C-alpha positions as CSV (number, residue, x, y, z in Angstrom):
1,X,13.1,-64.6,15.8
2,X,9.4,-64.6,16.0
3,X,7.0,-61.9,14.9
4,X,5.8,-59.3,17.4
5,X,3.0,-60.8,19.5
6,X,0.9,-58.7,21.9
7,X,0.5,-60.3,25.3
8,X,-2.4,-59.5,27.6
9,X,-0.2,-57.3,29.9
10,X,0.8,-55.2,26.8
11,X,-2.9,-54.7,25.8
12,X,-3.3,-51.3,27.7
13,X,-0.2,-49.8,26.0
14,X,-1.6,-51.0,22.6
15,X,-5.0,-49.4,23.3
16,X,-3.4,-46.1,24.3
17,X,-1.3,-46.0,21.1
18,X,-4.4,-46.7,19.1
19,X,-6.3,-43.9,20.9
20,X,-3.5,-41.5,20.3
21,X,-3.3,-42.4,16.6
22,X,-7.0,-42.0,16.2
23,X,-7.0,-38.6,18.0
24,X,-4.1,-37.4,15.8
25,X,-5.9,-38.5,12.7
26,X,-9.0,-36.5,13.7
27,X,-7.0,-33.4,14.4
28,X,-5.2,-33.6,11.1
29,X,-8.4,-34.1,9.2
30,X,-10.3,-31.4,11.1
31,X,-7.6,-28.6,10.5
32,X,-8.5,-28.1,6.8
33,X,-12.2,-28.0,7.7
34,X,-11.8,-25.2,10.1
35,X,-9.6,-23.3,7.7
36,X,-12.5,-23.4,5.1
37,X,-14.8,-21.6,7.6
38,X,-12.9,-18.3,6.9
39,X,-13.3,-16.2,3.8
40,X,-10.5,-14.2,2.1
41,X,-10.4,-10.6,0.9
42,X,-7.6,-9.8,-1.6
43,X,-6.9,-6.7,-3.7
44,X,-4.5,-3.9,-4.6
45,X,-4.2,-0.4,-3.4
46,X,-3.1,2.1,-6.1
47,X,-2.7,5.8,-6.7
48,X,-5.8,7.2,-8.3
49,X,-4.0,9.6,-10.7
50,X,-1.1,7.5,-11.8
51,X,-2.2,3.9,-11.1
52,X,1.1,3.2,-9.3
53,X,0.9,0.7,-6.5
54,X,0.9,2.1,-3.0
55,X,3.2,0.1,-0.6
56,X,2.8,0.1,3.2
57,X,-0.8,1.3,3.2
58,X,-2.9,0.1,6.1
59,X,-6.0,-2.0,5.3
60,X,-8.0,-2.4,8.5
61,X,-11.4,-3.9,9.3
62,X,-13.4,-1.2,11.1
63,X,-14.5,-2.2,14.6
64,X,-11.8,-4.9,15.0
65,X,-8.1,-5.0,15.6
66,X,-7.6,-6.9,12.3
67,X,-5.5,-5.3,9.6
68,X,-2.6,-5.7,7.3
69,X,-0.1,-3.6,5.4
70,X,0.1,-3.7,1.6
71,X,3.2,-5.2,0.0
72,X,5.5,-3.4,-2.4
73,X,3.2,-4.2,-5.3
74,X,0.2,-2.7,-3.4
75,X,-1.4,-6.1,-2.8
76,X,-3.0,-7.3,0.4
77,X,-4.7,-10.4,1.7
78,X,-7.1,-10.7,4.8
79,X,-8.6,-13.8,6.2
80,X,-12.0,-13.0,7.8
81,X,-15.0,-14.7,9.2
82,X,-18.0,-14.9,6.8
83,X,-20.3,-11.8,6.9
84,X,-20.3,-8.1,6.1
85,X,-17.1,-6.2,6.9
86,X,-16.2,-2.5,6.5
87,X,-12.6,-1.9,5.3
88,X,-10.7,1.3,5.7
89,X,-7.5,1.9,3.7
90,X,-5.1,4.7,4.7
91,X,-1.6,6.0,3.9
92,X,0.2,9.2,4.8
93,X,-0.1,11.6,1.9
94,X,-3.4,10.1,0.7
95,X,-7.1,10.5,1.6
96,X,-8.4,7.4,3.4
97,X,-11.0,5.2,1.6
98,X,-13.7,3.0,2.9
99,X,-15.8,0.2,1.4
100,X,-17.7,-2.8,2.5
101,X,-17.4,-6.5,1.5
102,X,-19.6,-9.5,2.0
103,X,-17.8,-12.8,2.5
104,X,-19.0,-16.3,2.4
105,X,-17.1,-19.3,3.9
106,X,-14.2,-20.5,1.8
107,X,-14.7,-17.7,-0.8
108,X,-12.1,-15.2,-2.0
109,X,-13.4,-11.7,-2.7
110,X,-11.3,-9.1,-4.6
111,X,-11.6,-5.5,-3.5
112,X,-9.2,-2.9,-5.0
113,X,-8.8,0.6,-3.7
114,X,-7.7,3.8,-5.5
115,X,-6.4,6.5,-3.1
116,X,-6.4,10.2,-3.9
117,X,-3.3,12.2,-3.0
118,X,-3.6,15.0,-0.5
119,X,-1.2,17.8,0.2
120,X,0.5,17.9,3.6
121,X,1.1,21.5,4.9
122,X,3.8,21.7,7.5
123,X,5.0,24.9,9.0
124,X,8.7,25.6,8.6
125,X,10.7,26.3,11.8
126,X,14.3,27.5,12.4
127,X,16.2,26.3,15.4
128,X,19.2,28.4,16.5
129,X,21.5,27.8,19.5
130,X,24.2,29.6,21.4
131,X,27.3,27.6,22.1
132,X,28.8,27.5,25.6
133,X,32.0,26.0,26.7
134,X,31.9,23.2,29.2
135,X,34.8,21.1,30.6
136,X,33.3,17.7,30.1
137,X,31.7,18.2,26.7
138,X,33.2,20.2,23.9
139,X,30.0,22.2,23.2
140,X,26.6,22.5,24.7
141,X,23.7,24.8,24.0
142,X,22.6,27.1,26.8
143,X,19.7,28.7,24.9
144,X,17.6,27.5,22.1
145,X,15.3,29.9,20.2
146,X,12.7,28.7,17.7
147,X,11.3,31.2,15.3
148,X,9.5,31.2,12.0
149,X,11.3,32.1,8.8
150,X,10.5,35.6,7.4
151,X,8.6,34.1,4.5
152,X,6.4,31.7,6.5
153,X,2.8,32.8,7.2
154,X,2.0,33.8,10.8
155,X,-0.8,32.0,12.5
156,X,-3.2,33.4,15.1
157,X,-2.5,32.1,18.6
């Protein structure tokens, strides 16, 4: 057996393999360079009174569709283009908070948020129904009346 020898008619396939190998090398080497263009914002969202982490809070970049939810430990991580960004953090039962960050390329900035609890006032309602016999279903409701409980405050209409 002799070693592999490239003949002139195989030269074109050899060049195309070399071209593809060179192109793949450039793409693999360029990927980390493009990843370094972005900056990163990390931080924690906590309760202002207890310091407990707030899970599932929304951390959004105002003016964009970019945003993340906080993890169970209240932490978040956003990859953004360099520049100034306005962040808004919100969660049901808490007052929203806003702050701005300035990012440089390939830099990680830490931005923590402390949210104040707010009370949610919901009106209490009572739903009552009148049963009516139907052949196909055992019970249906022919009339539903919604009224406020006697101790709930009345609101002006």
